Biopython code that builds the backbone (N, CA, C, O; Angstrom):
import numpy as np
from Bio.PDB.StructureBuilder import StructureBuilder

atoms = [
    (1, "UNK", "N", (-16.246, -11.688, -7.686)),
    (1, "UNK", "CA", (-17.218, -10.321, -7.299)),
    (1, "UNK", "C", (-18.118, -11.669, -5.733)),
    (1, "UNK", "O", (-18.890, -12.610, -5.918)),
    (2, "UNK", "N", (-17.434, -11.035, -4.165)),
    (2, "UNK", "CA", (-17.588, -12.040, -3.735)),
    (2, "UNK", "C", (-19.605, -11.515, -4.402)),
    (2, "UNK", "O", (-19.986, -10.935, -5.419)),
    (3, "UNK", "N", (-20.537, -12.234, -2.930)),
    (3, "UNK", "CA", (-22.290, -12.457, -3.286)),
    (3, "UNK", "C", (-21.670, -10.053, -2.389)),
    (3, "UNK", "O", (-21.293, -8.921, -2.691)),
    (4, "UNK", "N", (-22.061, -10.943, -1.337)),
    (4, "UNK", "CA", (-22.030, -8.889, -1.011)),
    (4, "UNK", "C", (-21.986, -7.880, -2.956)),
    (4, "UNK", "O", (-23.054, -7.636, -3.517)),
    (5, "UNK", "N", (-20.666, -7.495, -3.589)),
    (5, "UNK", "CA", (-20.033, -6.684, -4.577)),
    (5, "UNK", "C", (-21.257, -7.202, -5.410)),
    (5, "UNK", "O", (-21.785, -6.368, -6.145)),
    (6, "UNK", "N", (-21.565, -7.957, -5.398)),
    (6, "UNK", "CA", (-22.019, -8.596, -6.836)),
    (6, "UNK", "C", (-24.011, -7.836, -5.692)),
    (6, "UNK", "O", (-24.454, -6.708, -5.906)),
    (7, "UNK", "N", (-24.373, -8.366, -5.160)),
    (7, "UNK", "CA", (-25.443, -7.514, -4.788)),
    (7, "UNK", "C", (-25.948, -5.910, -5.101)),
    (7, "UNK", "O", (-26.868, -5.467, -5.788)),
    (8, "UNK", "N", (-24.998, -5.320, -4.340)),
    (8, "UNK", "CA", (-24.735, -4.059, -4.507)),
    (8, "UNK", "C", (-24.745, -3.606, -6.185)),
    (8, "UNK", "O", (-25.242, -2.545, -6.564)),
    (9, "UNK", "N", (-24.387, -4.167, -6.702)),
    (9, "UNK", "CA", (-24.224, -3.992, -8.705)),
    (9, "UNK", "C", (-24.928, -3.629, -8.906)),
    (9, "UNK", "O", (-25.076, -2.436, -9.169)),
    (10, "UNK", "N", (-26.365, -5.103, -8.877)),
    (10, "UNK", "CA", (-27.271, -5.712, -9.384)),
    (10, "UNK", "C", (-28.308, -4.165, -9.113)),
    (10, "UNK", "O", (-28.900, -3.485, -9.951)),
    (11, "UNK", "N", (-28.198, -3.971, -7.400)),
    (11, "UNK", "CA", (-29.264, -2.997, -6.787)),
    (11, "UNK", "C", (-28.634, -1.385, -7.698)),
    (11, "UNK", "O", (-29.369, -0.408, -7.841)),
    (12, "UNK", "N", (-28.225, -1.400, -7.842)),
    (12, "UNK", "CA", (-27.212, 0.100, -8.080)),
    (12, "UNK", "C", (-27.076, 0.393, -10.497)),
    (12, "UNK", "O", (-26.672, 1.179, -11.355)),
    (13, "UNK", "N", (-28.060, -1.503, -10.232)),
    (13, "UNK", "CA", (-27.898, -1.410, -11.768)),
    (13, "UNK", "C", (-26.442, -1.584, -12.788)),
    (13, "UNK", "O", (-26.248, -1.764, -13.990)),
    (14, "UNK", "N", (-25.574, -1.416, -11.560)),
    (14, "UNK", "CA", (-24.318, -1.036, -12.835)),
    (14, "UNK", "C", (-23.592, -3.104, -12.619)),
    (14, "UNK", "O", (-23.677, -4.030, -11.813)),
    (15, "UNK", "N", (-22.564, -2.602, -14.753)),
    (15, "UNK", "CA", (-22.375, -3.956, -15.149)),
    (15, "UNK", "C", (-20.956, -3.490, -15.298)),
    (15, "UNK", "O", (-20.657, -2.429, -15.845)),
    (16, "UNK", "N", (-19.766, -4.668, -14.583)),
    (16, "UNK", "CA", (-18.887, -4.788, -14.835)),
    (16, "UNK", "C", (-18.566, -5.438, -16.436)),
    (16, "UNK", "O", (-18.968, -6.554, -16.765)),
    (17, "UNK", "N", (-17.665, -4.408, -17.478)),
    (17, "UNK", "CA", (-17.602, -5.001, -18.572)),
    (17, "UNK", "C", (-16.551, -6.028, -17.686)),
    (17, "UNK", "O", (-16.072, -6.013, -16.553)),
    (18, "UNK", "N", (-16.473, -7.017, -18.998)),
    (18, "UNK", "CA", (-14.858, -8.191, -18.813)),
    (18, "UNK", "C", (-13.629, -6.791, -19.615)),
    (18, "UNK", "O", (-12.611, -7.104, -20.233)),
    (19, "UNK", "N", (-13.817, -6.183, -19.517)),
    (19, "UNK", "CA", (-12.505, -4.895, -19.320)),
    (19, "UNK", "C", (-12.256, -4.591, -18.120)),
    (19, "UNK", "O", (-11.085, -4.557, -17.741)),
    (20, "UNK", "N", (-13.327, -4.298, -17.245)),
    (20, "UNK", "CA", (-13.255, -3.196, -16.414)),
    (20, "UNK", "C", (-12.721, -4.206, -15.335)),
    (20, "UNK", "O", (-12.256, -3.869, -14.246)),
    (21, "UNK", "N", (-12.946, -6.357, -16.107)),
    (21, "UNK", "CA", (-12.950, -7.481, -14.914)),
    (21, "UNK", "C", (-10.377, -7.182, -14.834)),
    (21, "UNK", "O", (-9.443, -7.131, -14.034)),
    (22, "UNK", "N", (-10.680, -7.111, -16.261)),
    (22, "UNK", "CA", (-9.229, -7.715, -17.174)),
    (22, "UNK", "C", (-7.980, -6.502, -16.272)),
    (22, "UNK", "O", (-6.776, -6.661, -16.067)),
    (23, "UNK", "N", (-8.730, -5.545, -15.971)),
    (23, "UNK", "CA", (-8.064, -3.722, -15.126)),
    (23, "UNK", "C", (-7.687, -4.345, -13.525)),
    (23, "UNK", "O", (-6.642, -4.354, -12.875)),
    (24, "UNK", "N", (-8.606, -4.679, -13.345)),
    (24, "UNK", "CA", (-8.769, -5.438, -11.387)),
    (24, "UNK", "C", (-8.362, -6.234, -11.478)),
    (24, "UNK", "O", (-7.313, -5.639, -11.231)),
    (25, "UNK", "N", (-7.922, -7.635, -11.674)),
    (25, "UNK", "CA", (-7.113, -8.013, -12.286)),
    (25, "UNK", "C", (-5.350, -7.838, -12.624)),
    (25, "UNK", "O", (-4.260, -7.968, -12.066)),
    (26, "UNK", "N", (-5.839, -7.525, -13.690)),
    (26, "UNK", "CA", (-3.777, -6.960, -13.747)),
    (26, "UNK", "C", (-3.644, -5.501, -12.604)),
    (26, "UNK", "O", (-2.553, -4.939, -12.509)),
    (27, "UNK", "N", (-4.704, -5.063, -11.897)),
    (27, "UNK", "CA", (-4.240, -4.114, -10.596)),
    (27, "UNK", "C", (-3.903, -5.093, -9.603)),
    (27, "UNK", "O", (-2.980, -5.023, -8.792)),
    (28, "UNK", "N", (-5.133, -6.440, -9.812)),
    (28, "UNK", "CA", (-4.185, -6.466, -8.329)),
    (28, "UNK", "C", (-3.805, -7.470, -7.814)),
    (28, "UNK", "O", (-4.092, -7.842, -6.676)),
    (29, "UNK", "N", (-2.552, -8.470, -9.231)),
    (29, "UNK", "CA", (-1.625, -7.962, -10.142)),
    (29, "UNK", "C", (-0.460, -7.442, -9.560)),
    (29, "UNK", "O", (0.491, -8.041, -9.059)),
    (30, "UNK", "N", (-0.655, -6.320, -9.689)),
    (30, "UNK", "CA", (0.899, -5.512, -9.625)),
    (30, "UNK", "C", (0.229, -5.158, -7.671)),
    (30, "UNK", "O", (1.114, -5.346, -6.837)),
    (31, "UNK", "N", (-0.415, -4.948, -7.402)),
    (31, "UNK", "CA", (-0.636, -4.132, -5.775)),
    (31, "UNK", "C", (-0.561, -5.811, -5.260)),
    (31, "UNK", "O", (-0.262, -5.965, -4.076)),
    (32, "UNK", "N", (-0.832, -7.140, -6.134)),
    (32, "UNK", "CA", (0.215, -7.884, -4.526)),
    (32, "UNK", "C", (1.740, -7.687, -5.030)),
    (32, "UNK", "O", (2.226, -6.678, -4.519)),
    (33, "UNK", "N", (2.624, -8.368, -5.886)),
    (33, "UNK", "CA", (3.559, -7.012, -6.014)),
    (33, "UNK", "C", (4.476, -6.771, -4.594)),
    (33, "UNK", "O", (5.342, -7.178, -3.819)),
    (34, "UNK", "N", (3.207, -5.447, -5.080)),
    (34, "UNK", "CA", (4.326, -4.382, -3.774)),
    (34, "UNK", "C", (3.698, -4.902, -2.638)),
    (34, "UNK", "O", (4.149, -4.164, -1.762)),
    (35, "UNK", "N", (3.116, -5.518, -2.207)),
    (35, "UNK", "CA", (2.471, -6.156, -0.230)),
    (35, "UNK", "C", (1.615, -5.947, -0.016)),
    (35, "UNK", "O", (1.204, -6.065, 1.138)),
    (36, "UNK", "N", (0.467, -5.292, -1.541)),
    (36, "UNK", "CA", (-1.134, -5.403, -0.819)),
    (36, "UNK", "C", (-1.818, -5.909, -0.282)),
    (36, "UNK", "O", (-2.548, -6.705, -0.873)),
    (37, "UNK", "N", (-1.905, -5.772, 0.702)),
    (37, "UNK", "CA", (-3.635, -6.720, 0.555)),
    (37, "UNK", "C", (-5.541, -6.615, 1.016)),
    (37, "UNK", "O", (-6.452, -7.435, 1.135)),
    (38, "UNK", "N", (-5.418, -5.345, 1.136)),
    (38, "UNK", "CA", (-6.686, -4.800, 1.405)),
    (38, "UNK", "C", (-7.040, -3.651, 0.383)),
    (38, "UNK", "O", (-7.628, -2.750, 0.980)),
    (39, "UNK", "N", (-6.839, -3.327, -1.253)),
    (39, "UNK", "CA", (-7.298, -2.260, -2.192)),
    (39, "UNK", "C", (-8.391, -1.533, -2.828)),
    (39, "UNK", "O", (-9.015, -1.909, -3.820)),
    (40, "UNK", "N", (-8.561, -0.486, -2.185)),
    (40, "UNK", "CA", (-9.390, 0.623, -2.861)),
    (40, "UNK", "C", (-9.221, 0.725, -4.267)),
    (40, "UNK", "O", (-8.639, 1.763, -4.581)),
    (41, "UNK", "N", (-9.660, -0.290, -5.582)),
    (41, "UNK", "CA", (-9.485, 0.386, -6.026)),
    (41, "UNK", "C", (-10.627, 0.964, -7.222)),
    (41, "UNK", "O", (-11.377, 0.293, -7.931)),
    (42, "UNK", "N", (-10.466, 2.367, -7.160)),
    (42, "UNK", "CA", (-11.674, 2.853, -8.557)),
    (42, "UNK", "C", (-11.933, 3.169, -9.202)),
    (42, "UNK", "O", (-11.688, 4.374, -9.153)),
    (43, "UNK", "N", (-12.478, 2.873, -10.205)),
    (43, "UNK", "CA", (-13.153, 2.573, -11.570)),
    (43, "UNK", "C", (-14.139, 3.730, -11.897)),
    (43, "UNK", "O", (-15.208, 3.876, -11.304)),
    (44, "UNK", "N", (-13.654, 4.605, -12.972)),
    (44, "UNK", "CA", (-14.329, 5.829, -13.702)),
    (44, "UNK", "C", (-15.516, 6.334, -11.790)),
    (44, "UNK", "O", (-15.002, 6.947, -10.855)),
    (45, "UNK", "N", (-16.983, 5.842, -11.795)),
    (45, "UNK", "CA", (-17.861, 6.236, -10.355)),
    (45, "UNK", "C", (-17.901, 5.029, -9.364)),
    (45, "UNK", "O", (-19.013, 4.992, -8.837)),
    (46, "UNK", "N", (-17.374, 4.382, -9.079)),
    (46, "UNK", "CA", (-16.963, 2.952, -8.670)),
    (46, "UNK", "C", (-15.806, 3.230, -7.791)),
    (46, "UNK", "O", (-14.878, 3.891, -8.257)),
    (47, "UNK", "N", (-15.761, 2.852, -6.717)),
    (47, "UNK", "CA", (-15.166, 2.546, -5.924)),
    (47, "UNK", "C", (-15.263, 0.615, -5.430)),
    (47, "UNK", "O", (-16.346, 0.144, -5.081)),
    (48, "UNK", "N", (-14.632, 0.183, -5.460)),
    (48, "UNK", "CA", (-14.323, -1.098, -4.893)),
    (48, "UNK", "C", (-13.336, -1.539, -4.030)),
    (48, "UNK", "O", (-12.148, -1.217, -4.020)),
    (49, "UNK", "N", (-13.886, -2.248, -3.362)),
    (49, "UNK", "CA", (-12.954, -2.645, -2.106)),
    (49, "UNK", "C", (-12.665, -4.133, -2.597)),
    (49, "UNK", "O", (-13.542, -4.959, -2.850)),
    (50, "UNK", "N", (-11.066, -4.372, -2.704)),
    (50, "UNK", "CA", (-10.597, -5.697, -3.098)),
    (50, "UNK", "C", (-9.438, -6.577, -2.076)),
    (50, "UNK", "O", (-8.428, -6.123, -1.538)),
    (51, "UNK", "N", (-9.894, -7.749, -2.040)),
    (51, "UNK", "CA", (-8.546, -8.467, -0.983)),
    (51, "UNK", "C", (-8.192, -8.876, -2.373)),
    (51, "UNK", "O", (-8.910, -9.294, -3.280)),
    (52, "UNK", "N", (-6.945, -8.659, -2.319)),
    (52, "UNK", "CA", (-5.975, -9.214, -3.694)),
    (52, "UNK", "C", (-5.542, -11.234, -3.110)),
    (52, "UNK", "O", (-5.815, -12.198, -3.825)),
    (53, "UNK", "N", (-4.923, -11.328, -1.847)),
    (53, "UNK", "CA", (-4.196, -12.369, -1.979)),
    (53, "UNK", "C", (-5.914, -12.974, -2.959)),
    (53, "UNK", "O", (-5.805, -12.384, -4.033)),
    (54, "UNK", "N", (-7.447, -13.910, -3.020)),
    (54, "UNK", "CA", (-8.135, -14.239, -2.822)),
    (54, "UNK", "C", (-8.801, -14.030, -4.132)),
    (54, "UNK", "O", (-9.585, -14.843, -4.623)),
    (55, "UNK", "N", (-8.304, -12.421, -4.911)),
    (55, "UNK", "CA", (-8.267, -11.398, -6.406)),
    (55, "UNK", "C", (-10.318, -11.722, -6.512)),
    (55, "UNK", "O", (-11.004, -12.268, -7.376)),
    (56, "UNK", "N", (-10.746, -10.920, -4.886)),
    (56, "UNK", "CA", (-11.960, -10.477, -4.881)),
    (56, "UNK", "C", (-12.707, -9.828, -4.240)),
    (56, "UNK", "O", (-12.770, -9.776, -3.012)),
    (57, "UNK", "N", (-13.493, -9.138, -5.197)),
    (57, "UNK", "CA", (-13.597, -7.746, -5.225)),
    (57, "UNK", "C", (-14.451, -7.818, -3.808)),
    (57, "UNK", "O", (-15.442, -8.344, -4.314)),
    (58, "UNK", "N", (-14.782, -7.694, -2.520)),
    (58, "UNK", "CA", (-15.504, -7.288, -1.222)),
    (58, "UNK", "C", (-16.651, -6.634, -1.142)),
    (58, "UNK", "O", (-17.708, -7.114, -0.731)),
    (59, "UNK", "N", (-16.436, -5.275, -1.620)),
    (59, "UNK", "CA", (-17.889, -4.667, -1.649)),
    (59, "UNK", "C", (-17.412, -3.358, -3.363)),
    (59, "UNK", "O", (-16.317, -3.169, -3.893)),
    (60, "UNK", "N", (-18.587, -2.849, -3.654)),
    (60, "UNK", "CA", (-18.255, -1.867, -4.390)),
    (60, "UNK", "C", (-19.536, -0.810, -4.800)),
    (60, "UNK", "O", (-20.628, -0.999, -5.336)),
    (61, "UNK", "N", (-18.872, 0.336, -4.296)),
    (61, "UNK", "CA", (-19.917, 1.457, -3.621)),
    (61, "UNK", "C", (-20.462, 2.103, -5.011)),
    (61, "UNK", "O", (-20.083, 1.244, -5.808)),
    (62, "UNK", "N", (-20.983, 2.887, -5.621)),
    (62, "UNK", "CA", (-21.092, 3.436, -6.471)),
    (62, "UNK", "C", (-21.103, 5.377, -5.794)),
    (62, "UNK", "O", (-21.773, 5.674, -4.805)),
    (63, "UNK", "N", (-20.293, 6.378, -6.525)),
    (63, "UNK", "CA", (-20.517, 7.476, -6.105)),
    (63, "UNK", "C", (-21.656, 8.362, -4.893)),
    (63, "UNK", "O", (-21.420, 9.019, -3.879)),
    (64, "UNK", "N", (-22.952, 7.973, -5.618)),
    (64, "UNK", "CA", (-23.682, 8.341, -4.731)),
    (64, "UNK", "C", (-24.321, 7.737, -3.427)),
    (64, "UNK", "O", (-25.325, 8.116, -2.824)),
    (65, "UNK", "N", (-23.569, 6.818, -3.189)),
    (65, "UNK", "CA", (-23.908, 5.953, -2.475)),
    (65, "UNK", "C", (-22.743, 5.993, -1.249)),
    (65, "UNK", "O", (-22.753, 5.186, -0.320)),
    (66, "UNK", "N", (-21.786, 7.017, -1.392)),
    (66, "UNK", "CA", (-20.112, 7.732, -0.943)),
    (66, "UNK", "C", (-19.927, 7.519, -0.221)),
    (66, "UNK", "O", (-19.064, 6.666, -0.012)),
    (67, "UNK", "N", (-20.858, 8.370, 1.123)),
    (67, "UNK", "CA", (-21.479, 8.819, 1.839)),
    (67, "UNK", "C", (-20.502, 9.570, 2.681)),
    (67, "UNK", "O", (-20.025, 10.578, 2.159)),
    (68, "UNK", "N", (-20.070, 9.226, 4.037)),
    (68, "UNK", "CA", (-18.141, 10.086, 4.533)),
    (68, "UNK", "C", (-17.739, 9.301, 3.729)),
    (68, "UNK", "O", (-16.674, 8.998, 4.266)),
    (69, "UNK", "N", (-17.805, 8.429, 2.357)),
    (69, "UNK", "CA", (-16.347, 9.300, 1.336)),
    (69, "UNK", "C", (-15.223, 8.384, 2.179)),
    (69, "UNK", "O", (-14.132, 8.482, 1.618)),
    (70, "UNK", "N", (-15.159, 7.275, 3.703)),
    (70, "UNK", "CA", (-13.952, 6.866, 4.315)),
    (70, "UNK", "C", (-13.812, 5.463, 3.945)),
    (70, "UNK", "O", (-14.787, 4.720, 4.050)),
    (71, "UNK", "N", (-12.530, 4.969, 3.461)),
    (71, "UNK", "CA", (-13.099, 3.614, 3.737)),
    (71, "UNK", "C", (-11.730, 3.356, 4.333)),
    (71, "UNK", "O", (-10.685, 3.956, 4.077)),
    (72, "UNK", "N", (-11.967, 2.158, 5.337)),
    (72, "UNK", "CA", (-11.324, 2.133, 6.769)),
    (72, "UNK", "C", (-10.635, 0.113, 5.964)),
    (72, "UNK", "O", (-10.921, -0.481, 4.924)),
    (73, "UNK", "N", (-9.825, -0.198, 6.999)),
    (73, "UNK", "CA", (-9.498, -1.661, 6.257)),
    (73, "UNK", "C", (-8.046, -2.143, 5.394)),
    (73, "UNK", "O", (-7.329, -3.144, 5.400)),
    (74, "UNK", "N", (-8.069, -0.353, 4.401)),
    (74, "UNK", "CA", (-7.126, -1.233, 2.909)),
    (74, "UNK", "C", (-5.613, -0.438, 3.271)),
    (74, "UNK", "O", (-5.081, 0.545, 3.786)),
    (75, "UNK", "N", (-5.468, -1.353, 2.757)),
    (75, "UNK", "CA", (-3.199, -0.991, 2.163)),
    (75, "UNK", "C", (-2.959, -0.089, 1.417)),
    (75, "UNK", "O", (-1.984, 0.576, 1.767)),
    (76, "UNK", "N", (-3.559, 0.299, 0.304)),
    (76, "UNK", "CA", (-3.493, 0.729, -1.272)),
    (76, "UNK", "C", (-4.668, 1.812, -1.630)),
    (76, "UNK", "O", (-5.737, 2.074, -1.080)),
    (77, "UNK", "N", (-4.057, 2.288, -2.703)),
    (77, "UNK", "CA", (-5.600, 2.393, -3.535)),
    (77, "UNK", "C", (-4.794, 2.357, -4.717)),
    (77, "UNK", "O", (-3.601, 2.115, -4.905)),
    (78, "UNK", "N", (-6.217, 2.806, -5.834)),
    (78, "UNK", "CA", (-5.323, 1.628, -6.787)),
    (78, "UNK", "C", (-6.348, 2.340, -7.995)),
    (78, "UNK", "O", (-7.519, 1.967, -8.075)),
    (79, "UNK", "N", (-5.802, 3.384, -8.913)),
    (79, "UNK", "CA", (-7.273, 4.178, -10.068)),
    (79, "UNK", "C", (-7.303, 3.928, -10.863)),
    (79, "UNK", "O", (-6.761, 4.829, -11.503)),
    (80, "UNK", "N", (-7.657, 3.060, -11.607)),
    (80, "UNK", "CA", (-7.998, 2.931, -13.395)),
    (80, "UNK", "C", (-8.171, 2.962, -13.880)),
    (80, "UNK", "O", (-7.627, 2.311, -14.772)),
]
sb = StructureBuilder()
sb.init_structure("model")
sb.init_model(0)
sb.init_chain("A")
sb.init_seg("    ")
for serial, (resi, resn, name, xyz) in enumerate(atoms, 1):
    if name == "N":
        sb.init_residue(resn, " ", resi, " ")
    sb.init_atom(name, np.array(xyz, "f"), 0.0, 1.0, " ", f" {name:<3s}", serial, name[0])
structure = sb.get_structure()
């Protein structure tokens, strides 16, 4: 998790379980095999932008804060 993503999760009192981390990691591995570099991962009511090569969650946005519902600079979307 990047410092930015950690801050967002903490601000919104959102916990990511070890099982969720495993899902994210497995999805990143699959996305990398398909050539993805930046992926939007949808986990329950949470949108995560993940840098695939670094295996880093760049940002986390909960549903209530997804104002425009537009995510840029991604090349794939994964529903977890």
